[in-house]
N, C-alpha and C positions, 0 to 999 in steps of 0.2 A: 484389621489384619487380613492377610490373604485368605480368600475363601469366603469372605463376607458376602451377604446377598447382593446381587446385581440390581441396580436401578435401571429399569427399562423406560426410556424417555422418548415419547413420540412428538415430533415437531412438524408444524405446518408453516410454510412460508409462501406468501403471494403478494405480488404487485397488483393491487385491485383495479387500477385505472378507473378510479371513481371521482372524476372531475365534474363538479356540478355544472349543469347546462351544456357541457361539451361531450362527455363520454356517452356513448350509445347505450341505451337500456340500463343505465346506472342503477336505478333503484331496484329493478328486477334482479340484476346480478348481485347486488348487495344482499338481497333476501336469500338468493340461492347460496351465497357464501355462508351466511348465518345458518341456514338449514343444514348444510354439509358439515359445518363445524360442530353443531349440536349433535348431529347423527354420529359422527366419527369419534368424538370424544378424545381429541389430542390432549397432550399435557401442556404444550406451549404453542401459542399461535403468534406469528410475527407478520404484521401486515404493513404494506406501504401504499401510498397514494390513496389513502382515505381522506380526501381533502375536505369533506363536509363533516363537521362535528355532529351534525344531526344523524348522519349515517353511523358514526361511531356510537352515539347514544342508543340508537335502535339496536345495533349489534350487542351492546352491553346489556340491554334489557333482555334480549332474546337469549343470550348466552349466560345469563347470571347463574342458572342452575348448574351448568357443567364447568363454567370458567368464572368462579366467584371473584377473581382478582384481575384487574385490567388497568391500563393507563394509556392516556392519549398525550402525545408530545406536541407541544405548540411552539412554533417559531415562524419567522419571516412574516410576510404580508398576509399570505393565505394559509399559513401553517406548514408543518413539516410533512403531514400526511402519514406519520408513523404511529402505530398503536400496537399494544401487546395485550394478549389475553392468556391467563395462566390458571392451571388447577392448583398451583402452589402459591403460598403467600408471597407478595412482592414486598420486600423489606425496604427498598430504597430505589429511587429513580434519578436519572441525570440526563440532560440533553446537551450535546455539544454541537454547535453549528459551525460548519466549515468556514474558514476565513475567505475563501474564494468560491464563487458559485455562479459563474457566467456573467453576463452583461445586462444591465437594466434596460438598455435600448433595444435588445433583441426580444421584442415583445412576442414574436411568434413562437419563441421557445419557452420563455416564462420561468426557467429554472431559478433565476435570481430572486423572483418574487416569493417563491415558496420556501426559501431558506432550507436547502438540503442539509440534513443533519444525521447524527447517529444518536439513537435513543437507547439508553442503558437501563436495565432493570436487574436488581439483585434479588434472587430467590433463596429459599431455605434449603434447596437440594444441593448439597455438596460443600459450601455454597456455590450457587450457579450464577455466573455473570452472563446475561443474555443481551445481545445487541440486535436491534432492528435498524436498518439504514438503507439509504439510497444515495448513489453518487450521480454526478452530472451526466446527462444523456449525451450520446455520441453524435447523433443526427446525421453526420456524413463521415464515413470511415476514410474515404480517399483524401478529404480535406478537413481534417478534424481540428477545428479552431479551438475546441475546448479541452484538448488533450493536456496541456499544462495545468489547467484548473483541476482536471480529474486526477492528475498525478499528485498535485498538492493535497487534494482530499484524501487520496490513498495513503500518502505519507502521514498526514495528520491523524488519520484513522489508526494506522499502525502504531504511531507513537502513543496515541490515546489508549489503545488496548494494552500496550506494554506497561504503561504507568498506572492504569486502573485495575489491572487484573492480578496484582501482586497479592491481594488478600483473598482471591478466589481460588477454588480448586478446579473448576471447569469453566471454560469460556465457550459460548455458543454465539455464532454470528449468522444472521440470515438476512437476505435482502437482495435488491436489484443493484448490482455493482456496475452495470452498464459497461462491462469489459468482457472480452472473450478470454477463455482460460489461459491462453499463452500471451496475452497482452502484458506489457511491462508493468502496468499498474497492479494487476492481480499477482504477478510474480513478486513484486516489491512488497505487497501486503502480506502474502503468505511467507515469504522468506524472512521478513523482519520480525514477524510475530510467531512463526512456527505453527500457524493454523493449518489444519488438514482439510482437504476437500472431501466432503461426504460422498460425492459421485465417484471419485477416484478410489476411495477406501471401502466402499460398500461391498459387503459379501454378496448381496443380491440387488439387482436393479430391474425396475419395471417402468416403462414409459416411453417417451419420445427417444428416438435414436440419438446416441451421443449425449443424452441428457438435455437436449435443447429445450429452452423455455420460451423462445419466440419462434414460432413455426408458421410456414405458409398456409397450412390447413386451417389455422385459426381465422374465423370470419372477421375479426376485428383488427388484424394486423395489416400493415401497409405492405402489400406484396412487392411493390417496386423496391423497397429497401432491402428485401431479402433475396433479390435476384442473384446476387453473387453467392448466396448460401442456400442451395435448393433444399437442404434438410432442416434449415433453421440455424439459430445461434443459441449458445448457452450464456446467459448474462445474469441469471438468478442463482444464488448459491446458498448452501448451508455449510459453514465452516466451523471447525471445533478444535479444541485442544484441551488436554488435561495438564494440570499443574500440581505440584506437591505430590501427594501419595495416591493419586487417582489415575485410572486409565479409562479411555473412552474408545469404543469400537462402534463402527457403523454396521449394523446388522442388515439394514435394508434401506434403499432409497427408491422413491417413486416420483413420477411426475404425472400430472393430468395429461390427457391426449386429445384435447378439443372440447366438444360439447359436454356440459355437466350431465349427470345421470338423469334421464327422463325429460330433458328439454333440448331445444335446438340451438342453444347458445352456450359458449364457455363461460367460466367465471370471470374472465378478464381477457385482455389481449396478450397477457403473459400466462404461461402454464404454472400451476402451483408445484412446489417442491415439498415432498414429505419424507422425513427421515426417521428411522428408528435407531436410537443410540443405546448402547449398554455402558453404564458407568459403574465402575467397581473400585473399591479402595484396595490398594496394595500394601504390602508389609513395610516397605521403605520408601521415603520420598524420592521421587525421580528427578525433581528439580525442573526449572524452566529452561528450555533451550530454544535456539533460533530455528532449529529444524532444517537448516540448509548449510552446506559447506560454505565456509567464509569466502573462498575465492569466487564461487558461483554467485553468492549474495553480493559481493563487491562489484561484479560485472553488472548485476541488475541495478544496483544503486548508481553506478556510473551511467548506464543507459537512461535511467530516469532523470538524473541530474542534467544530462545533455538535453533532453526534451524540455525540462524546466528552463534551461538556459535559452533555448529557442523562444519559448514563450516570454521570457524576460525581455529579450531584445525586441520582440514584437510589441510588448506593452510599453517599452521606452519610446518606440517610434510613435505609438498612439498618443502617449503623453506629450511628446514634442509637437505633434500636429495639432492637438486640441489646445495646447498652450499658445501656439502661434495664432490660431484662429481667435482665441480670446484677446490677444494683444491687438490684432487688427480690428476687431469689433470695438475695443475700447478706444483706439485711435479715431475710428469713424465717429463715435459718440462725442469725443472731444472736439473734432472738427465741426460737428453740427452745433455743439454748445458755443464754440467761438463765433460761428456764423449767426446764431441767434442773438448773442450778446452784441455783435456788431450792428445788427438790425435795430435792437433796442436803443443803442447809443446814437442812432441816426445815420450810421454809415450805409451808403448804398440805398438811401431812402427813395431815390428816383425809380428803383426797380420794385415791382410788386413782389411781396413776400409769399412764396408758394407754401402756405401753411399745411395743406393736405398732404402733399408729397413729402414735405419735411417731417411731418408727424409719422407717416408710414415708414419712412426710412429710419427714423429714430426708434420706432417700435421694433423693426427688424434687427437693427443693430443691437438693441438691448436684449432681444431674444437670443441672438447669436452669442452675445457675451455671457448670458446666464447658462446657456447650454454648453458652450465651450468650457466655461469655468467648472461646471459640474463634471464634465467628462475628464477634464484635466485632474481634478481631485480624485475621481474614481480610479483613473489609470495610475496616478501617483501611489494610491494605496495598493493597487495591483502589483506595481513594481516592487514595493516594499515587501509584500508577502512572498512574491516569487523569489526575490533576492534572499529573504530570510530562509525560505525552504532550501534554496541552493546552498546556503551556508551550512544549514543543518546536515544536508546530505554530504557536503564536503567533510565535515567533522566526523560523521559516521563512517565514511569511506576511509578516512585516515586511521580511525580506530580499528577497522577491519584489517587494513593492510599492515598495521603494526603488530597484530597478534602473532605470537610465535607459531 
């Protein structure tokens, strides 16, 4: 009933940038993160890019006294990098891996290998549905080849939240969304789920200006990527919403501002986000809402669908090109097979048979066939997923437009 005691929930979210062998001073920074978490005593900790399970195990041992419940989400070739630490019991966990996550041949980016996902844990407070996640990185804002994939991920995440949060009273989402606050993906996610942005709703804020979590002053950031943004960018979020008879208010939001206390380095190339939420039960259920006017939401869905359509046409072109390459490589192999059979049958015996060059050409043709076939299959799946998402958005848009 109204007036019941308020639950004060302190949340810590950080993209740890803990890539084994690649991230600078990784082990030292992981120790600093563990020390800070043990010292501050948050209620819920959501971490991303903890790529080494050894790092997670060390954190688990160090934090066992103040965070007795934890979970590490495994996916992809090298893992999801997601983990959760909690003061409250974790009743259940679930991992959902996005259907599209970059390209396997873009080795310098590597998003495809890590299996970007959303990890869900259900706690006993409220009950509380908490999500730790990371979406595909942007890399180049002017020529963002991954925008359609990131929009598919945002759409799948929004649908996932809507369908899994029905039994929850409070939903918390923390993670590196790799999107600016006004990007179509974040507007789609918030509009379709009704999630509120802790930065926008906080009564008090302390930290980097505009809540930025990737700032030029951080010694680990790539300064050239932030040249268009002298203050930095905000891509790490804590989002929340209340369902049924609960209300949630953000009392305070903080970000770290560079070096960790007492040392010369920060926790990560990202700044941490810390929120203090007040959760209280109300007298009457308020029900779940989209939280955005239908017309405005329809515009967002239309914009997202247009971008997905652009990605769909690009994927179709890639599928056609790789398919044509596979056919040409197969024809070359067939011609070589015919020439080899002709030689074995005694045709053209007066000419010396160039075995070395023949074998090299056959090897190259076979390699091209395997590679092109693999790319054709990959882009075929990409086309199907983009087309499926476009259809889902079309259905959702029609439902919004038909509402009285």
